N, CA, C, O and the ligand as a Tripos MOL2 file, in Angstrom:
@<TRIPOS>MOLECULE
protein
  293   291    74     0     0
PROTEIN
NO_CHARGES

@<TRIPOS>ATOM
      1 N         -10.5940  153.9490  -85.2230 N.3       1 MET1
      2 CA        -10.8420  152.6880  -84.5080 C.3       1 MET1
      3 C          -9.7820  152.4070  -83.4440 C.2       1 MET1
      4 O          -9.8800  151.4310  -82.7010 O.2       1 MET1
      5 N          -8.7770  153.2670  -83.3800 N.am      2 LYS2
      6 CA         -7.7480  153.0830  -82.3590 C.3       2 LYS2
      7 C          -8.3430  153.1540  -80.9460 C.2       2 LYS2
      8 O          -7.9330  152.4370  -80.0340 O.2       2 LYS2
      9 N          -9.3030  154.0310  -80.8110 N.am      3 ARG3
     10 CA         -9.9100  154.2400  -79.4950 C.3       3 ARG3
     11 C         -10.5310  152.9590  -78.9510 C.2       3 ARG3
     12 O         -10.3950  152.6360  -77.7710 O.2       3 ARG3
     13 N         -11.2110  152.2440  -79.8280 N.am      4 THR4
     14 CA        -11.8570  151.0060  -79.3980 C.3       4 THR4
     15 C         -10.8140  150.0310  -78.8410 C.2       4 THR4
     16 O         -11.0370  149.3740  -77.8240 O.2       4 THR4
     17 N          -9.6930  149.9550  -79.5210 N.am      5 LYS5
     18 CA         -8.6300  149.0500  -79.0570 C.3       5 LYS5
     19 C          -8.1410  149.4400  -77.6630 C.2       5 LYS5
     20 O          -7.9600  148.5880  -76.7930 O.2       5 LYS5
     21 N          -7.9370  150.7110  -77.4730 N.am      6 TRP6
     22 CA         -7.4840  151.1810  -76.1560 C.3       6 TRP6
     23 C          -8.4780  150.7930  -75.0740 C.2       6 TRP6
     24 O          -8.1020  150.3340  -73.9950 O.2       6 TRP6
     25 N          -9.7420  150.9830  -75.3790 N.am      7 ASN7
     26 CA        -10.7690  150.6570  -74.3940 C.3       7 ASN7
     27 C         -10.7510  149.1760  -74.0390 C.2       7 ASN7
     28 O         -10.9140  148.8060  -72.8760 O.2       7 ASN7
     29 N         -10.5550  148.3510  -75.0230 N.am      8 ASP8
     30 CA        -10.4800  146.9190  -74.7650 C.3       8 ASP8
     31 C          -9.3240  146.5900  -73.8280 C.2       8 ASP8
     32 O          -9.4640  145.7900  -72.9040 O.2       8 ASP8
     33 N          -8.1980  147.2110  -74.0780 N.am      9 GLN9
     34 CA         -7.0340  146.9540  -73.2310 C.3       9 GLN9
     35 C          -7.2870  147.4150  -71.8010 C.2       9 GLN9
     36 O          -6.8960  146.7550  -70.8380 O.2       9 GLN9
     37 N          -7.9370  148.5360  -71.6880 N.am     10 ASP10
     38 CA         -8.2730  149.0430  -70.3630 C.3      10 ASP10
     39 C          -9.1450  148.0530  -69.6030 C.2      10 ASP10
     40 O          -8.9520  147.8050  -68.4130 O.2      10 ASP10
     41 N         -10.0970  147.5040  -70.3190 N.am     11 LEU11
     42 CA        -11.0280  146.5620  -69.7040 C.3      11 LEU11
     43 C         -10.2870  145.3340  -69.2000 C.2      11 LEU11
     44 O         -10.5330  144.8670  -68.0870 O.2      11 LEU11
     45 N          -9.3900  144.8180  -70.0080 N.am     12 VAL12
     46 CA         -8.6210  143.6390  -69.6200 C.3      12 VAL12
     47 C          -7.7460  143.9430  -68.4120 C.2      12 VAL12
     48 O          -7.6730  143.1510  -67.4730 O.2      12 VAL12
     49 N          -7.0860  145.0900  -68.4410 N.am     13 ALA13
     50 CA         -6.2210  145.4740  -67.3330 C.3      13 ALA13
     51 C          -7.0250  145.6020  -66.0470 C.2      13 ALA13
     52 O          -6.5890  145.1860  -64.9730 O.2      13 ALA13
     53 N          -8.1920  146.1800  -66.1820 N.am     14 GLN14
     54 CA         -9.0550  146.3710  -65.0310 C.3      14 GLN14
     55 C          -9.4420  145.0200  -64.4440 C.2      14 GLN14
     56 O          -9.4570  144.8340  -63.2270 O.2      14 GLN14
     57 N          -9.7530  144.0880  -65.3280 N.am     15 GLN15
     58 CA        -10.1920  142.7910  -64.8580 C.3      15 GLN15
     59 C          -9.0490  142.0390  -64.1880 C.2      15 GLN15
     60 O          -9.2590  141.3540  -63.1870 O.2      15 GLN15
     61 N          -7.8710  142.1600  -64.7210 N.am     16 GLU16
     62 CA         -6.7300  141.4960  -64.1080 C.3      16 GLU16
     63 C          -6.4930  142.0210  -62.7010 C.2      16 GLU16
     64 O          -6.1500  141.2640  -61.7930 O.2      16 GLU16
     65 N          -6.6780  143.3120  -62.5320 N.am     17 THR17
     66 CA         -6.5410  143.9050  -61.2060 C.3      17 THR17
     67 C          -7.5620  143.2910  -60.2550 C.2      17 THR17
     68 O          -7.2370  142.9470  -59.1190 O.2      17 THR17
     69 N          -8.7830  143.1590  -60.7240 N.am     18 GLU18
     70 CA         -9.8390  142.5640  -59.9100 C.3      18 GLU18
     71 C          -9.4530  141.1560  -59.4750 C.2      18 GLU18
     72 O          -9.5980  140.7840  -58.3110 O.2      18 GLU18
     73 N          -8.9620  140.3910  -60.4290 N.am     19 VAL19
     74 CA         -8.6060  139.0020  -60.1460 C.3      19 VAL19
     75 C          -7.5110  138.9340  -59.0960 C.2      19 VAL19
     76 O          -7.5900  138.1290  -58.1690 O.2      19 VAL19
     77 N          -6.4980  139.7630  -59.2290 N.am     20 HIS20
     78 CA         -5.3920  139.7470  -58.2770 C.3      20 HIS20
     79 C          -5.8650  140.1410  -56.8880 C.2      20 HIS20
     80 O          -5.4790  139.5300  -55.8910 O.2      20 HIS20
     81 N          -6.6980  141.1610  -56.8340 N.am     21 ARG21
     82 CA         -7.2060  141.6090  -55.5490 C.3      21 ARG21
     83 C          -7.9850  140.4790  -54.8920 C.2      21 ARG21
     84 O          -7.8650  140.2230  -53.6930 O.2      21 ARG21
     85 N          -8.7890  139.8100  -55.7170 N.am     22 HIS22
     86 CA         -9.6110  138.7420  -55.1850 C.3      22 HIS22
     87 C          -8.7480  137.5840  -54.7060 C.2      22 HIS22
     88 O          -9.0180  136.9880  -53.6630 O.2      22 HIS22
     89 N          -7.7230  137.2740  -55.4640 N.am     23 LYS23
     90 CA         -6.8480  136.1680  -55.1090 C.3      23 LYS23
     91 C          -6.2220  136.3680  -53.7400 C.2      23 LYS23
     92 O          -6.1990  135.4510  -52.9200 O.2      23 LYS23
     93 N          -5.7130  137.5740  -53.4950 N.am     24 SER24
     94 CA         -5.0570  137.8090  -52.2210 C.3      24 SER24
     95 C          -6.0800  137.7320  -51.0760 C.2      24 SER24
     96 O          -5.7340  137.4360  -49.9320 O.2      24 SER24
     97 N          -7.3330  138.0020  -51.4120 N.am     25 PHE25
     98 CA         -8.3820  137.9370  -50.3960 C.3      25 PHE25
     99 C          -8.6940  136.4980  -50.0200 C.2      25 PHE25
    100 O          -8.8270  136.1820  -48.8380 O.2      25 PHE25
    101 N          -8.8120  135.6190  -51.0140 N.am     26 VAL26
    102 CA         -9.1800  134.2390  -50.7180 C.3      26 VAL26
    103 C          -8.0080  133.4100  -50.1810 C.2      26 VAL26
    104 O          -8.2200  132.3370  -49.6170 O.2      26 VAL26
    105 N          -6.7910  133.8910  -50.3490 N.am     27 ASP27
    106 CA         -5.6260  133.1590  -49.8710 C.3      27 ASP27
    107 C          -5.7030  132.8570  -48.3770 C.2      27 ASP27
    108 O          -5.1510  131.8660  -47.9000 O.2      27 ASP27
    109 N          -6.3830  133.7100  -47.6630 N.am     28 VAL28
    110 CA         -6.4660  133.5810  -46.2050 C.3      28 VAL28
    111 C          -7.1700  132.2910  -45.7850 C.2      28 VAL28
    112 O          -6.7930  131.6540  -44.8020 O.2      28 VAL28
    113 N          -8.1910  131.9220  -46.5430 N.am     29 GLN29
    114 CA         -9.0410  130.8120  -46.1040 C.3      29 GLN29
    115 C          -9.0330  129.6700  -47.1130 C.2      29 GLN29
    116 O         -10.0710  129.0580  -47.3640 O.2      29 GLN29
    117 N          -7.8850  129.3820  -47.6870 N.am     30 ASN30
    118 CA         -7.9370  128.3560  -48.7180 C.3      30 ASN30
    119 C          -7.1570  127.0930  -48.3690 C.2      30 ASN30
    120 O          -6.2430  126.6910  -49.0890 O.2      30 ASN30
    121 N          -7.5290  126.4820  -47.2660 N.am     31 THR31
    122 CA         -6.9750  125.1740  -46.9420 C.3      31 THR31
    123 C          -8.0710  124.1200  -47.0580 C.2      31 THR31
    124 O          -9.2470  124.3960  -46.8230 O.2      31 THR31
    125 N          -7.6680  122.9260  -47.4180 N.am     32 CYS32
    126 CA         -8.6270  121.8490  -47.6190 C.3      32 CYS32
    127 C          -9.2030  121.3940  -46.2780 C.2      32 CYS32
    128 O          -8.4490  121.1760  -45.3290 O.2      32 CYS32
    129 N         -10.5210  121.2480  -46.1840 N.am     33 PRO33
    130 CA        -11.1540  120.8030  -44.9390 C.3      33 PRO33
    131 C         -10.8530  119.3350  -44.6320 C.2      33 PRO33
    132 O         -11.0310  118.8900  -43.4990 O.2      33 PRO33
    133 N         -10.4030  118.5880  -45.6310 N.am     34 LEU34
    134 CA        -10.1450  117.1610  -45.4410 C.3      34 LEU34
    135 C          -8.7080  116.8720  -45.0330 C.2      34 LEU34
    136 O          -8.4600  116.1460  -44.0710 O.2      34 LEU34
    137 N          -7.7610  117.4490  -45.7740 N.am     35 CYS35
    138 CA         -6.3580  117.1160  -45.5070 C.3      35 CYS35
    139 C          -5.5470  118.3310  -45.0680 C.2      35 CYS35
    140 O          -4.3590  118.2180  -44.7630 O.2      35 CYS35
    141 N          -6.1890  119.4760  -45.0400 N.am     36 ASN36
    142 CA         -5.5630  120.7000  -44.5490 C.3      36 ASN36
    143 C          -4.4290  121.2250  -45.4180 C.2      36 ASN36
    144 O          -3.6430  122.0600  -44.9700 O.2      36 ASN36
    145 N          -4.3380  120.7580  -46.6240 N.am     37 SER37
    146 CA         -3.2910  121.2780  -47.5030 C.3      37 SER37
    147 C          -3.8030  122.4810  -48.2900 C.2      37 SER37
    148 O          -5.0030  122.7540  -48.3370 O.2      37 SER37
    149 N          -2.8790  123.1740  -48.8910 N.am     38 GLN38
    150 CA         -3.2030  124.3950  -49.6180 C.3      38 GLN38
    151 C          -4.0560  124.1060  -50.8480 C.2      38 GLN38
    152 O          -3.7100  123.2720  -51.6850 O.2      38 GLN38
    153 N          -5.1720  124.8110  -50.9370 N.am     39 LEU39
    154 CA         -6.0400  124.6380  -52.0940 C.3      39 LEU39
    155 C          -5.5170  125.4300  -53.2870 C.2      39 LEU39
    156 O          -4.8500  126.4530  -53.1380 O.2      39 LEU39
    157 N          -5.8340  124.9330  -54.4490 N.am     40 THR40
    158 CA         -5.5020  125.6630  -55.6600 C.3      40 THR40
    159 C          -6.7120  126.4710  -56.0970 C.2      40 THR40
    160 O          -7.7810  125.9240  -56.3670 O.2      40 THR40
    161 N          -6.5260  127.7630  -56.1610 N.am     41 ILE41
    162 CA         -7.6280  128.6390  -56.5480 C.3      41 ILE41
    163 C          -7.5100  128.9650  -58.0260 C.2      41 ILE41
    164 O          -6.4650  129.4100  -58.5010 O.2      41 ILE41
    165 N          -8.5780  128.7390  -58.7260 N.am     42 ARG42
    166 CA         -8.5970  129.0720  -60.1340 C.3      42 ARG42
    167 C          -9.7040  130.0850  -60.3810 C.2      42 ARG42
    168 O         -10.8570  129.8700  -60.0080 O.2      42 ARG42
    169 N          -9.3440  131.1680  -61.0010 N.am     43 ILE43
    170 CA        -10.3340  132.1990  -61.2890 C.3      43 ILE43
    171 C         -10.5570  132.2720  -62.7870 C.2      43 ILE43
    172 O          -9.6270  132.4380  -63.5760 O.2      43 ILE43
    173 N         -11.8020  132.1450  -63.1420 N.am     44 GLU44
    174 CA        -12.1330  132.2990  -64.5520 C.3      44 GLU44
    175 C         -13.0540  133.4860  -64.6960 C.2      44 GLU44
    176 O         -13.9500  133.7030  -63.8800 O.2      44 GLU44
    177 N         -12.8270  134.2350  -65.7260 N.am     45 SER45
    178 CA        -13.6970  135.3860  -65.9230 C.3      45 SER45
    179 C         -14.4790  135.2320  -67.2120 C.2      45 SER45
    180 O         -13.9540  134.8020  -68.2390 O.2      45 SER45
    181 N         -15.7180  135.5880  -67.1310 N.am     46 TYR46
    182 CA        -16.5720  135.5530  -68.2980 C.3      46 TYR46
    183 C         -16.9330  136.9700  -68.6710 C.2      46 TYR46
    184 O         -17.8070  137.5930  -68.0670 O.2      46 TYR46
    185 N         -16.2450  137.4630  -69.6740 N.am     47 LEU47
    186 CA        -16.4460  138.8620  -70.0540 C.3      47 LEU47
    187 C         -17.8640  139.1380  -70.5180 C.2      47 LEU47
    188 O         -18.3890  140.2340  -70.3210 O.2      47 LEU47
    189 N         -18.4720  138.1560  -71.1270 N.am     48 GLU48
    190 CA        -19.7790  138.4040  -71.7350 C.3      48 GLU48
    191 C         -20.8720  138.7060  -70.7130 C.2      48 GLU48
    192 O         -21.8010  139.4580  -71.0060 O.2      48 GLU48
    193 N         -20.7690  138.1310  -69.5240 N.am     49 ASN49
    194 CA        -21.7960  138.4670  -68.5290 C.3      49 ASN49
    195 C         -21.1930  139.0170  -67.2290 C.2      49 ASN49
    196 O         -21.8490  139.0330  -66.1870 O.2      49 ASN49
    197 N         -19.9550  139.4580  -67.3060 N.am     50 TYR50
    198 CA        -19.2930  140.1310  -66.1730 C.3      50 TYR50
    199 C         -19.3070  139.2790  -64.9040 C.2      50 TYR50
    200 O         -19.6280  139.7580  -63.8160 O.2      50 TYR50
    201 N         -18.9580  138.0330  -65.0680 N.am     51 THR51
    202 CA        -18.9430  137.1510  -63.9190 C.3      51 THR51
    203 C         -17.5500  136.5720  -63.7130 C.2      51 THR51
    204 O         -16.8790  136.1840  -64.6690 O.2      51 THR51
    205 N         -17.1290  136.5200  -62.4670 N.am     52 LEU52
    206 CA        -15.9020  135.8250  -62.1160 C.3      52 LEU52
    207 C         -16.2740  134.5280  -61.4140 C.2      52 LEU52
    208 O         -17.0760  134.5310  -60.4800 O.2      52 LEU52
    209 N         -15.7010  133.4370  -61.8530 N.am     53 ARG53
    210 CA        -15.9400  132.1750  -61.1700 C.3      53 ARG53
    211 C         -14.6820  131.7570  -60.4350 C.2      53 ARG53
    212 O         -13.5890  131.7110  -61.0000 O.2      53 ARG53
    213 N         -14.8660  131.4590  -59.1760 N.am     54 GLU54
    214 CA        -13.7340  131.0660  -58.3410 C.3      54 GLU54
    215 C         -13.8710  129.5950  -57.9900 C.2      54 GLU54
    216 O         -14.8730  129.1780  -57.4100 O.2      54 GLU54
    217 N         -12.8740  128.8210  -58.3400 N.am     55 GLU55
    218 CA        -12.9100  127.3960  -58.0400 C.3      55 GLU55
    219 C         -11.7280  127.0470  -57.1570 C.2      55 GLU55
    220 O         -10.5770  127.3100  -57.5040 O.2      55 GLU55
    221 N         -12.0190  126.4640  -56.0320 N.am     56 ALA56
    222 CA        -10.9590  126.0510  -55.1230 C.3      56 ALA56
    223 C         -10.8910  124.5300  -55.1070 C.2      56 ALA56
    224 O         -11.8340  123.8580  -54.6900 O.2      56 ALA56
    225 N          -9.7710  124.0000  -55.5650 N.am     57 THR57
    226 CA         -9.6220  122.5500  -55.5920 C.3      57 THR57
    227 C          -8.4370  122.1090  -54.7500 C.2      57 THR57
    228 O          -7.4430  122.8260  -54.6320 O.2      57 THR57
    229 N          -8.5500  120.9260  -54.1690 N.am     58 CYS58
    230 CA         -7.4340  120.3690  -53.4170 C.3      58 CYS58
    231 C          -6.6110  119.4840  -54.3470 C.2      58 CYS58
    232 O          -7.1500  118.5490  -54.9390 O.2      58 CYS58
    233 N          -5.3220  119.7590  -54.4850 N.am     59 PRO59
    234 CA         -4.4690  118.9660  -55.3730 C.3      59 PRO59
    235 C          -4.2560  117.5400  -54.8670 C.2      59 PRO59
    236 O          -3.9240  116.6510  -55.6510 O.2      59 PRO59
    237 N          -4.4420  117.3160  -53.5800 N.am     60 LYS60
    238 CA         -4.2350  115.9750  -53.0200 C.3      60 LYS60
    239 C          -5.4900  115.1210  -53.1320 C.2      60 LYS60
    240 O          -5.4460  113.9900  -53.6150 O.2      60 LYS60
    241 N          -6.6140  115.6820  -52.6760 N.am     61 CYS61
    242 CA         -7.8670  114.9210  -52.6730 C.3      61 CYS61
    243 C          -8.5750  114.9840  -54.0120 C.2      61 CYS61
    244 O          -9.4680  114.1820  -54.2870 O.2      61 CYS61
    245 N          -8.1810  115.9290  -54.8420 N.am     62 GLN62
    246 CA         -8.8380  116.1180  -56.1320 C.3      62 GLN62
    247 C         -10.3170  116.4430  -55.9610 C.2      62 GLN62
    248 O         -11.1450  116.0240  -56.7690 O.2      62 GLN62
    249 N         -10.6400  117.1670  -54.9380 N.am     63 VAL63
    250 CA        -12.0310  117.5700  -54.7470 C.3      63 VAL63
    251 C         -12.1720  119.0680  -54.9890 C.2      63 VAL63
    252 O         -11.2640  119.8640  -54.7500 O.2      63 VAL63
    253 N         -13.3360  119.3980  -55.4660 N.am     64 LEU64
    254 CA        -13.6600  120.7960  -55.6710 C.3      64 LEU64
    255 C         -14.2580  121.3080  -54.3580 C.2      64 LEU64
    256 O         -15.4040  121.0080  -54.0230 O.2      64 LEU64
    257 N         -13.4820  122.0620  -53.6470 N.am     65 ALA65
    258 CA        -13.9040  122.4690  -52.3090 C.3      65 ALA65
    259 C         -14.9020  123.6130  -52.3410 C.2      65 ALA65
    260 O         -15.7510  123.7340  -51.4580 O.2      65 ALA65
    261 N         -14.7960  124.4400  -53.3490 N.am     66 ARG66
    262 CA        -15.6510  125.6170  -53.3430 C.3      66 ARG66
    263 C         -15.7700  126.1900  -54.7490 C.2      66 ARG66
    264 O         -14.7850  126.2810  -55.4800 O.2      66 ARG66
    265 N         -16.9630  126.5650  -55.1100 N.am     67 VAL67
    266 CA        -17.1740  127.2860  -56.3590 C.3      67 VAL67
    267 C         -18.0000  128.5090  -56.0340 C.2      67 VAL67
    268 O         -19.0530  128.4220  -55.4030 O.2      67 VAL67
    269 N         -17.5170  129.6220  -56.4660 N.am     68 LYS68
    270 CA        -18.2450  130.8570  -56.2000 C.3      68 LYS68
    271 C         -18.3340  131.6860  -57.4740 C.2      68 LYS68
    272 O         -17.3770  131.7890  -58.2420 O.2      68 LYS68
    273 N         -19.4640  132.2510  -57.6690 N.am     69 ASP69
    274 CA        -19.6200  133.1740  -58.7880 C.3      69 ASP69
    275 C         -19.7260  134.5920  -58.2710 C.2      69 ASP69
    276 O         -20.4640  134.8800  -57.3300 O.2      69 ASP69
    277 N         -18.9880  135.4480  -58.8930 N.am     70 HIS70
    278 CA        -19.0180  136.8640  -58.4870 C.3      70 HIS70
    279 C         -19.4510  137.7080  -59.6610 C.2      70 HIS70
    280 O         -18.8620  137.6550  -60.7410 O.2      70 HIS70
    281 N         -20.4520  138.4600  -59.4410 N.am     71 LYS71
    282 CA        -20.8520  139.4290  -60.4600 C.3      71 LYS71
    283 C         -20.0380  140.6930  -60.2650 C.2      71 LYS71
    284 O         -19.9000  141.1880  -59.1460 O.2      71 LYS71
    285 N         -19.5120  141.2010  -61.3350 N.am     72 MET72
    286 CA        -18.8240  142.4720  -61.1840 C.3      72 MET72
    287 C         -19.4660  143.5310  -62.0730 C.2      72 MET72
    288 O         -19.5930  143.3770  -63.2880 O.2      72 MET72
    289 N         -19.8520  144.5810  -61.4270 N.am     73 HIS73
    290 CA        -20.5090  145.6530  -62.1820 C.3      73 HIS73
    291 C         -19.9160  146.9860  -61.7920 C.2      73 HIS73
    292 O         -20.3300  148.0220  -62.3140 O.2      73 HIS73
    293 ZN         -7.4370  117.7880  -49.4440 Zn       74 ZN74
@<TRIPOS>BOND
     1     1     2 1
     2     2     3 1
     3     3     4 2
     4     3     5 am
     5     5     6 1
     6     6     7 1
     7     7     8 2
     8     7     9 am
     9     9    10 1
    10    10    11 1
    11    11    12 2
    12    11    13 am
    13    13    14 1
    14    14    15 1
    15    15    16 2
    16    15    17 am
    17    17    18 1
    18    18    19 1
    19    19    20 2
    20    19    21 am
    21    21    22 1
    22    22    23 1
    23    23    24 2
    24    23    25 am
    25    25    26 1
    26    26    27 1
    27    27    28 2
    28    27    29 am
    29    29    30 1
    30    30    31 1
    31    31    32 2
    32    31    33 am
    33    33    34 1
    34    34    35 1
    35    35    36 2
    36    35    37 am
    37    37    38 1
    38    38    39 1
    39    39    40 2
    40    39    41 am
    41    41    42 1
    42    42    43 1
    43    43    44 2
    44    43    45 am
    45    45    46 1
    46    46    47 1
    47    47    48 2
    48    47    49 am
    49    49    50 1
    50    50    51 1
    51    51    52 2
    52    51    53 am
    53    53    54 1
    54    54    55 1
    55    55    56 2
    56    55    57 am
    57    57    58 1
    58    58    59 1
    59    59    60 2
    60    59    61 am
    61    61    62 1
    62    62    63 1
    63    63    64 2
    64    63    65 am
    65    65    66 1
    66    66    67 1
    67    67    68 2
    68    67    69 am
    69    69    70 1
    70    70    71 1
    71    71    72 2
    72    71    73 am
    73    73    74 1
    74    74    75 1
    75    75    76 2
    76    75    77 am
    77    77    78 1
    78    78    79 1
    79    79    80 2
    80    79    81 am
    81    81    82 1
    82    82    83 1
    83    83    84 2
    84    83    85 am
    85    85    86 1
    86    86    87 1
    87    87    88 2
    88    87    89 am
    89    89    90 1
    90    90    91 1
    91    91    92 2
    92    91    93 am
    93    93    94 1
    94    94    95 1
    95    95    96 2
    96    95    97 am
    97    97    98 1
    98    98    99 1
    99    99   100 2
   100    99   101 am
   101   101   102 1
   102   102   103 1
   103   103   104 2
   104   103   105 am
   105   105   106 1
   106   106   107 1
   107   107   108 2
   108   107   109 am
   109   109   110 1
   110   110   111 1
   111   111   112 2
   112   111   113 am
   113   113   114 1
   114   114   115 1
   115   115   116 2
   116   115   117 am
   117   117   118 1
   118   118   119 1
   119   119   120 2
   120   119   121 am
   121   121   122 1
   122   122   123 1
   123   123   124 2
   124   123   125 am
   125   125   126 1
   126   126   127 1
   127   127   128 2
   128   127   129 am
   129   129   130 1
   130   130   131 1
   131   131   132 2
   132   131   133 am
   133   133   134 1
   134   134   135 1
   135   135   136 2
   136   135   137 am
   137   137   138 1
   138   138   139 1
   139   139   140 2
   140   139   141 am
   141   141   142 1
   142   142   143 1
   143   143   144 2
   144   143   145 am
   145   145   146 1
   146   146   147 1
   147   147   148 2
   148   147   149 am
   149   149   150 1
   150   150   151 1
   151   151   152 2
   152   151   153 am
   153   153   154 1
   154   154   155 1
   155   155   156 2
   156   155   157 am
   157   157   158 1
   158   158   159 1
   159   159   160 2
   160   159   161 am
   161   161   162 1
   162   162   163 1
   163   163   164 2
   164   163   165 am
   165   165   166 1
   166   166   167 1
   167   167   168 2
   168   167   169 am
   169   169   170 1
   170   170   171 1
   171   171   172 2
   172   171   173 am
   173   173   174 1
   174   174   175 1
   175   175   176 2
   176   175   177 am
   177   177   178 1
   178   178   179 1
   179   179   180 2
   180   179   181 am
   181   181   182 1
   182   182   183 1
   183   183   184 2
   184   183   185 am
   185   185   186 1
   186   186   187 1
   187   187   188 2
   188   187   189 am
   189   189   190 1
   190   190   191 1
   191   191   192 2
   192   191   193 am
   193   193   194 1
   194   194   195 1
   195   195   196 2
   196   195   197 am
   197   197   198 1
   198   198   199 1
   199   199   200 2
   200   199   201 am
   201   201   202 1
   202   202   203 1
   203   203   204 2
   204   203   205 am
   205   205   206 1
   206   206   207 1
   207   207   208 2
   208   207   209 am
   209   209   210 1
   210   210   211 1
   211   211   212 2
   212   211   213 am
   213   213   214 1
   214   214   215 1
   215   215   216 2
   216   215   217 am
   217   217   218 1
   218   218   219 1
   219   219   220 2
   220   219   221 am
   221   221   222 1
   222   222   223 1
   223   223   224 2
   224   223   225 am
   225   225   226 1
   226   226   227 1
   227   227   228 2
   228   227   229 am
   229   229   230 1
   230   230   231 1
   231   231   232 2
   232   231   233 am
   233   233   234 1
   234   234   235 1
   235   235   236 2
   236   235   237 am
   237   237   238 1
   238   238   239 1
   239   239   240 2
   240   239   241 am
   241   241   242 1
   242   242   243 1
   243   243   244 2
   244   243   245 am
   245   245   246 1
   246   246   247 1
   247   247   248 2
   248   247   249 am
   249   249   250 1
   250   250   251 1
   251   251   252 2
   252   251   253 am
   253   253   254 1
   254   254   255 1
   255   255   256 2
   256   255   257 am
   257   257   258 1
   258   258   259 1
   259   259   260 2
   260   259   261 am
   261   261   262 1
   262   262   263 1
   263   263   264 2
   264   263   265 am
   265   265   266 1
   266   266   267 1
   267   267   268 2
   268   267   269 am
   269   269   270 1
   270   270   271 1
   271   271   272 2
   272   271   273 am
   273   273   274 1
   274   274   275 1
   275   275   276 2
   276   275   277 am
   277   277   278 1
   278   278   279 1
   279   279   280 2
   280   279   281 am
   281   281   282 1
   282   282   283 1
   283   283   284 2
   284   283   285 am
   285   285   286 1
   286   286   287 1
   287   287   288 2
   288   287   289 am
   289   289   290 1
   290   290   291 1
   291   291   292 2
@<TRIPOS>SUBSTRUCTURE
     1 MET1         2 RESIDUE 1 A MET
     2 LYS2         6 RESIDUE 1 A LYS
     3 ARG3        10 RESIDUE 1 A ARG
     4 THR4        14 RESIDUE 1 A THR
     5 LYS5        18 RESIDUE 1 A LYS
     6 TRP6        22 RESIDUE 1 A TRP
     7 ASN7        26 RESIDUE 1 A ASN
     8 ASP8        30 RESIDUE 1 A ASP
     9 GLN9        34 RESIDUE 1 A GLN
    10 ASP10       38 RESIDUE 1 A ASP
    11 LEU11       42 RESIDUE 1 A LEU
    12 VAL12       46 RESIDUE 1 A VAL
    13 ALA13       50 RESIDUE 1 A ALA
    14 GLN14       54 RESIDUE 1 A GLN
    15 GLN15       58 RESIDUE 1 A GLN
    16 GLU16       62 RESIDUE 1 A GLU
    17 THR17       66 RESIDUE 1 A THR
    18 GLU18       70 RESIDUE 1 A GLU
    19 VAL19       74 RESIDUE 1 A VAL
    20 HIS20       78 RESIDUE 1 A HIS
    21 ARG21       82 RESIDUE 1 A ARG
    22 HIS22       86 RESIDUE 1 A HIS
    23 LYS23       90 RESIDUE 1 A LYS
    24 SER24       94 RESIDUE 1 A SER
    25 PHE25       98 RESIDUE 1 A PHE
    26 VAL26      102 RESIDUE 1 A VAL
    27 ASP27      106 RESIDUE 1 A ASP
    28 VAL28      110 RESIDUE 1 A VAL
    29 GLN29      114 RESIDUE 1 A GLN
    30 ASN30      118 RESIDUE 1 A ASN
    31 THR31      122 RESIDUE 1 A THR
    32 CYS32      126 RESIDUE 1 A CYS
    33 PRO33      130 RESIDUE 1 A PRO
    34 LEU34      134 RESIDUE 1 A LEU
    35 CYS35      138 RESIDUE 1 A CYS
    36 ASN36      142 RESIDUE 1 A ASN
    37 SER37      146 RESIDUE 1 A SER
    38 GLN38      150 RESIDUE 1 A GLN
    39 LEU39      154 RESIDUE 1 A LEU
    40 THR40      158 RESIDUE 1 A THR
    41 ILE41      162 RESIDUE 1 A ILE
    42 ARG42      166 RESIDUE 1 A ARG
    43 ILE43      170 RESIDUE 1 A ILE
    44 GLU44      174 RESIDUE 1 A GLU
    45 SER45      178 RESIDUE 1 A SER
    46 TYR46      182 RESIDUE 1 A TYR
    47 LEU47      186 RESIDUE 1 A LEU
    48 GLU48      190 RESIDUE 1 A GLU
    49 ASN49      194 RESIDUE 1 A ASN
    50 TYR50      198 RESIDUE 1 A TYR
    51 THR51      202 RESIDUE 1 A THR
    52 LEU52      206 RESIDUE 1 A LEU
    53 ARG53      210 RESIDUE 1 A ARG
    54 GLU54      214 RESIDUE 1 A GLU
    55 GLU55      218 RESIDUE 1 A GLU
    56 ALA56      222 RESIDUE 1 A ALA
    57 THR57      226 RESIDUE 1 A THR
    58 CYS58      230 RESIDUE 1 A CYS
    59 PRO59      234 RESIDUE 1 A PRO
    60 LYS60      238 RESIDUE 1 A LYS
    61 CYS61      242 RESIDUE 1 A CYS
    62 GLN62      246 RESIDUE 1 A GLN
    63 VAL63      250 RESIDUE 1 A VAL
    64 LEU64      254 RESIDUE 1 A LEU
    65 ALA65      258 RESIDUE 1 A ALA
    66 ARG66      262 RESIDUE 1 A ARG
    67 VAL67      266 RESIDUE 1 A VAL
    68 LYS68      270 RESIDUE 1 A LYS
    69 ASP69      274 RESIDUE 1 A ASP
    70 HIS70      278 RESIDUE 1 A HIS
    71 LYS71      282 RESIDUE 1 A LYS
    72 MET72      286 RESIDUE 1 A MET
    73 HIS73      290 RESIDUE 1 A HIS
    74 ZN74       293 GROUP 0 **** ****
């Protein structure tokens, strides 16, 4: 059963890489359209259906500026 554990770790590592890559990509365009301040990007991953959800919120206005779902296959 050791093999199964290794595979799980690989999967997690792979997903973390995806998240980081994605983060650096969205950093370019993540300013608030209302107050022009830096948005906070939150990435949530749902392992069960291979989806990444990206939420961009403005810490000043408290608005959810963008929600995106990404399927990863
Ligand atoms: Zn704002």
